[in-house]
C-alpha atoms as one frame of an Amber mdcrd trajectory, in Angstrom:
protein
  -2.219  30.045  -1.889  -1.191  26.211  -3.969   0.638  24.179  -0.821   4.029
  21.906  -1.559   3.384  18.581  -2.502   5.924  16.000  -1.511   5.792  12.833
  -3.167   7.618   9.627  -1.523   8.702   6.974  -3.109  11.149   3.716  -1.386
  12.826   2.508  -3.670  14.437  -1.077  -3.649  16.331  -0.887  -6.807  13.341
  -0.853  -8.752  13.855  -1.409 -12.489  10.754   0.774 -13.251  11.460   3.485
 -11.408  12.946   5.936 -14.208   8.810   5.526 -15.757   7.533   6.130 -12.252
   9.147   9.327 -12.126   8.914   9.622 -16.173   5.051   9.491 -15.253   5.136
  12.236 -12.137   6.995  14.933 -14.672   4.121  14.693 -16.704   1.433  15.128
 -14.303  -1.528  17.997 -14.675  -0.341  19.927 -12.202   2.502  22.558 -11.087
   5.588  20.988 -11.347   7.324  23.794  -9.189   5.176  22.918  -6.623   6.320
  19.678  -5.896   8.875  17.957  -4.976  10.157  14.092  -4.715  11.985  11.754
  -2.217  13.294   8.597  -3.102  14.549   6.865  -0.271  16.273   3.515  -0.631
  18.904   1.971  -3.096  18.691   1.994  -6.219  22.030   0.184  -8.057  20.526
   0.196 -11.689  21.339   4.030 -11.799  17.265   5.280 -13.124  16.833   7.758
 -11.207  18.128  11.019 -12.376  17.856  13.501 -10.084  17.447  17.662 -10.584
  15.146  20.604  -8.927  12.621  18.713  -8.000  13.785  14.839  -7.753  15.897
  14.355  -4.888  17.784  11.068  -3.711  18.139   9.180  -0.879  21.025   6.745
  -0.456  20.176   4.097   1.845  23.348   2.107   1.230  21.603  -1.073   2.617
  18.580  -2.729   1.615  15.621  -0.864   4.101  12.054  -2.270   4.732   9.574
   0.623   3.246   8.475   1.739   6.764  12.210   2.999   7.270  12.270   4.669
   3.643   9.184   6.156   4.171   9.836   7.773   7.265  13.352   9.347   6.070
  11.601  10.154   3.052   8.765  12.340   5.167  11.268  14.025   7.262  13.672
  15.021   4.583  10.353  16.313   2.814   8.970  20.293   3.162   5.152  19.836
   1.533   2.017  20.329   3.541   0.170  17.673   2.008   2.642  14.225   1.784
   1.608  11.877  -1.290   3.389   7.874  -0.928   3.586   6.178  -4.260   5.361
   3.136  -4.526   8.638   2.274  -7.400   6.324  -0.077  -9.088   3.627   2.480
  -9.455   2.786   4.560 -12.508   1.290   7.589 -11.739  -1.914   8.920 -14.293
  -1.511  12.338 -15.586  -4.405  13.066 -13.900  -3.460  11.308  -9.983  -2.140
  14.262  -8.160  -4.971  16.882  -9.175  -8.102  13.967  -8.626  -5.789  13.473
  -5.308  -5.320  17.421  -3.955  -8.361  17.941  -5.027 -10.127  16.416  -2.009
  -8.225  18.438   0.540 -10.275  21.640  -0.661 -12.437  20.485   1.945 -10.594
  21.374   5.550 -12.488  18.688   7.001 -10.198  16.471   4.870  -6.715  14.552
   6.347  -6.257  11.332   4.246  -6.612  10.160   0.995  -6.014   7.353  -1.352
  -6.383   6.440  -4.575  -7.412   4.236  -7.171  -4.825   0.711  -8.492  -5.310
  -0.406 -11.897  -4.531  -3.985 -12.686  -2.585  -4.220 -15.886  -2.776  -7.463
 -18.162   0.363  -9.428 -18.492   1.597 -11.566 -16.327  -0.641 -14.373 -14.534
   0.682 -14.234 -11.074   1.018 -10.603 -11.179  -2.482 -10.103 -12.418  -3.889
 -12.163  -9.723  -1.584 -10.615  -6.925  -2.862  -7.270  -7.693  -6.340  -8.426
  -7.843  -5.918 -10.763  -4.448  -4.329  -7.723  -3.035  -5.777  -4.630  -3.932
  -9.314  -5.833  -5.431 -10.908  -2.893  -2.623  -9.147  -0.267  -4.167  -9.453
  -0.713  -7.499 -10.201   2.475  -9.943 -13.704   1.240 -11.015 -15.013   1.766
  -7.715 -17.112   3.743  -5.598 -15.144   6.860  -3.255 -15.612   6.999  -0.068
 -14.774   6.209   3.667 -12.509   3.156   3.563 -11.278   1.149   6.786  -7.517
   0.779   5.434  -5.359   2.097   2.700  -2.528   1.281   1.097   0.064   2.725
   1.127   1.199   2.186  -2.816  -1.101   5.168  -3.087  -1.872   7.372   0.051
  -1.620  11.470   1.028  -2.087  13.107   3.834  -1.650  16.671   5.981   1.701
  16.595   7.098  -0.029  17.361  10.797  -1.738  13.874  10.813   1.895  11.980
   9.993   2.838  14.380  13.234  -0.132  13.659  15.630  -0.269  10.024  14.018
   3.123   8.669  14.365   5.932   7.668  12.124   5.163   3.902  10.536   5.869
   1.190  12.439   9.440   0.414  11.892   9.270  -2.963  13.517   7.626  -4.222
  10.082  10.303  -5.798   7.946   8.636  -6.372   4.824   6.007  -4.772   2.928
   3.449  -6.409   3.714   1.072  -4.319   6.666   2.656  -1.251   8.096   0.396
   0.693   5.894  -2.834  -1.163   7.875  -1.089  -0.313  11.037  -0.587   3.572
  10.055  -4.505   3.602   8.766  -5.769   1.779  11.388  -4.112   4.098  14.262
  -5.620   7.076  12.116  -8.720   5.662  12.143  -8.349   4.832  15.929  -7.743
   8.622  16.432 -10.470   9.821  15.031  -9.119  10.375  11.340 -12.039  10.062
   8.532 -10.032   7.533   5.182 -11.636   8.368   2.030 -10.733   6.638  -1.008
 -10.228   8.482  -4.397 -10.707   5.874  -7.073 -10.062   8.384  -9.846  -6.494
   8.812  -8.419  -5.417   6.096 -10.189  -1.902   4.976 -11.010  -0.761   1.474
 -12.980   0.508  -1.093  -9.965   3.232  -3.151 -11.536   4.752  -5.596  -8.673
   7.848  -7.567  -9.836   6.184 -11.374  -8.593   6.061 -12.862 -12.168   6.159
 -16.264 -10.144   3.998 -18.577  -8.100   6.846 -18.487  -4.899   6.338 -14.881
  -5.696   2.498 -14.914  -5.926   2.447 -17.584  -2.562   5.063 -15.820  -0.234
   3.039 -12.420  -0.774  -0.310 -13.832   0.245   1.370 -15.331   3.842   3.381
 -11.844   4.381   0.468 -10.165   4.455  -1.705 -12.511   6.404   1.213 -12.415
   9.197   1.874  -9.357   8.903  -2.192  -8.722   9.085  -3.711  -5.894  12.080
  -6.708  -8.716  11.487  -4.174 -11.177  14.111  -2.755  -8.337  15.574  -2.791
  -8.503  19.248  -2.840  -4.841  19.757  -5.793  -4.377  17.720  -7.832  -7.340
  18.956 -10.381  -5.951  21.529  -9.967  -2.180  20.426 -11.438  -3.547  16.326
 -13.678  -6.279  18.377 -12.424  -8.481  15.527 -13.882 -12.230  15.049 -13.063
 -15.294  17.687 -11.351 -17.434  14.165  -8.767 -14.376  14.234  -7.566 -15.738
  17.632  -6.844 -19.168  17.311  -4.873 -20.499  14.809  -6.242 -24.026  14.511
  -9.744 -22.225  14.207  -8.583 -19.971  11.722  -6.699 -23.077   9.687  -9.661
 -25.197  10.129 -12.165 -22.725   8.856  -9.736 -21.380   5.615 -11.129 -22.758
   2.471 -14.758 -21.699   3.512 -13.124 -18.209   4.306 -11.609 -18.244   1.012
 -13.781 -19.844  -0.879 -16.663 -16.763   0.549 -13.397 -13.465  -0.201 -12.900
 -15.075  -4.127 -16.835 -14.710  -3.898 -17.006 -11.294  -2.454 -14.056 -10.118
  -5.003 -15.498 -11.034  -7.799 -18.834  -9.559  -7.309 -17.286  -6.420  -8.644
 -18.808  -6.279 -12.064 -15.459  -4.495 -13.678 -13.269  -7.477 -12.581 -15.373
 -10.176 -14.305 -12.850  -9.643 -17.950 -10.169 -10.793 -15.418 -12.468 -14.207
 -14.260  -9.732 -16.766 -15.144  -7.657 -15.940 -11.964 -10.237 -16.878  -9.936
  -8.726 -20.317  -8.684  -5.098 -18.114  -7.532  -7.516 -16.080  -5.833  -8.447
 -18.661  -4.190  -5.294 -19.774  -3.219  -3.699 -16.502  -2.436  -6.483 -16.278
   0.253  -5.850 -19.765   1.558  -2.042 -18.568   1.958  -3.570 -14.898   3.268
  -4.950 -17.553   6.225  -1.652 -20.115   6.502   0.343 -16.528   6.912  -2.034
 -15.184   9.767  -1.708 -18.685  11.830   1.650 -18.343  11.877   0.873 -15.131
  13.126  -1.595 -16.843  15.804   1.537 -19.290  16.653   3.913 -16.932  17.454
   6.010 -17.803  14.417   6.684 -14.631  12.911   9.965 -12.284  13.145   9.360
  -9.289  13.875  12.292  -6.413  12.632  14.400  -5.447  16.444  14.307  -1.356
  16.303  18.363  -2.030  17.972  20.706  -1.268  16.358
């Protein structure tokens, strides 16, 4: 029997959420076996609810970690699929994700990301953030998976626990959750053919830089909870050392990104990618200096 699938989408007034939902309605899948939960704010009135699509209005902006937890608790699916409100799933997205669950040993599957051409900063942000999940890569095991295109069995979420609601921004809460899952013995499987096109609304240098810094300051690589468990390199222990080596580290990571020949037609973004990795190091150093503000769980 086909399991009921719940798609959970955190939304903060996305201007393209209607395109996301339209793409879900065109999935090559039995739509009667799918429910969609949009959680957050829709002041643009783009979310049209029906028997398949449900909306939870939080009335105030909430971080994506909170929105996802709300949606998962409201949902009923045996398999949870997380999708971001700025992602357009390809027609075979859901089918290609779910076919991996034919193997009962598979519990967590993440999909591939396509980078649409257009705005230079938006494209550069996509490559800098999701180069490890480009749809041209081979399937296989990953150490982390991003929540913009992530699925798992409900029992996994119940065992691993909810997304950490202390994360105030869409940066790091997915790495934290998938790291916790991996440390509990779950395998993170990457299925590149389950593709979404990611269209973030980061079109200026400031947006681009701020996102890179946020990813650094909320990275598990500088999270003291995982320092010993993951055996992280000593450079991630001292903020001054991380800043000192940041030019070389940024160059090394940028070179690694463009080892993927499928990204060579994006070579014009190379200078921006290098800057993004400098920004990541700057954000990570802020975390090591204790300059990062966490969201309080108290009302």
